[in-house]
C-alpha positions as CSV (number, residue, x, y, z in Angstrom):
1,M,-26.7,8.2,4.0
2,R,-29.0,5.3,3.2
3,K,-27.4,2.1,2.0
4,P,-28.4,0.9,-1.5
5,K,-30.8,-2.0,-1.9
6,S,-28.4,-4.0,-4.1
7,V,-25.0,-3.3,-5.7
8,S,-22.7,-4.8,-8.2
9,F,-18.9,-4.7,-7.4
10,Q,-16.1,-3.9,-9.7
11,I,-12.5,-4.6,-8.9
12,G,-9.5,-3.0,-10.6
13,W,-7.6,-6.2,-11.3
14,N,-4.3,-4.4,-12.1
15,A,-4.3,-2.9,-8.6
16,C,-5.7,-5.8,-6.6
17,I,-3.1,-7.5,-4.5
18,N,-5.2,-10.6,-3.7
19,C,-4.8,-10.0,0.1
20,G,-8.2,-11.6,0.8
21,A,-9.3,-8.7,3.2
22,C,-12.6,-8.2,1.2
23,V,-13.5,-11.9,1.5
24,A,-12.6,-11.9,5.2
25,V,-15.1,-9.1,6.1
26,C,-17.8,-10.2,3.7
27,P,-21.0,-11.3,5.6
28,H,-22.2,-13.3,2.5
29,D,-22.1,-17.1,2.3
30,A,-18.9,-18.6,1.1
31,G,-20.3,-18.8,-2.5
32,F,-19.9,-15.0,-2.9
33,I,-16.3,-15.3,-4.0
34,S,-14.8,-14.8,-7.4
35,P,-12.5,-17.4,-9.1
36,F,-9.7,-15.0,-8.1
37,D,-10.4,-15.2,-4.3
38,T,-12.0,-11.8,-4.1
39,I,-15.6,-10.8,-3.6
40,A,-17.9,-11.7,-6.4
41,V,-18.1,-9.3,-9.3
42,D,-20.5,-11.3,-11.5
43,Q,-23.6,-11.2,-9.2
44,P,-25.5,-8.6,-7.3
45,C,-24.9,-8.1,-3.6
46,D,-28.2,-7.6,-1.7
47,I,-26.5,-7.0,1.6
48,A,-24.7,-3.9,0.3
49,C,-22.8,-3.2,3.5
50,L,-19.8,-2.0,1.5
51,L,-17.4,-3.3,4.1
52,C,-15.2,-4.7,1.3
53,E,-14.7,-1.3,-0.2
54,D,-13.8,0.2,3.2
55,I,-11.2,-2.5,4.0
56,C,-9.5,-2.7,0.7
57,P,-5.9,-1.6,1.3
58,V,-5.4,-0.4,-2.3
59,T,-9.0,1.1,-2.7
60,T,-9.6,-0.8,-5.9
61,I,-13.1,-2.1,-5.1
62,T,-16.0,0.1,-6.3
63,H,-19.7,-0.5,-6.8
64,T,-22.7,0.6,-8.8
65,V,-26.3,0.4,-7.6
66,V,-28.3,-2.3,-9.3
67,E,-31.7,-0.9,-10.3
68,A,-34.7,-3.1,-9.7
């Protein structure tokens, strides 16, 4: 499966336990963090490695492909 060029993340805030695992594995610069200490949900991710989705212990992170 080919990785998408760019994605936008969504987080189910009611399920998020703010464990910080998504931030810990994110290869982005430190600026790619939301005000809630999770990965950013308000900007496209061009790395699109999806490690944050894989590591989320409550599987509440999802993504949509950003069309260019």
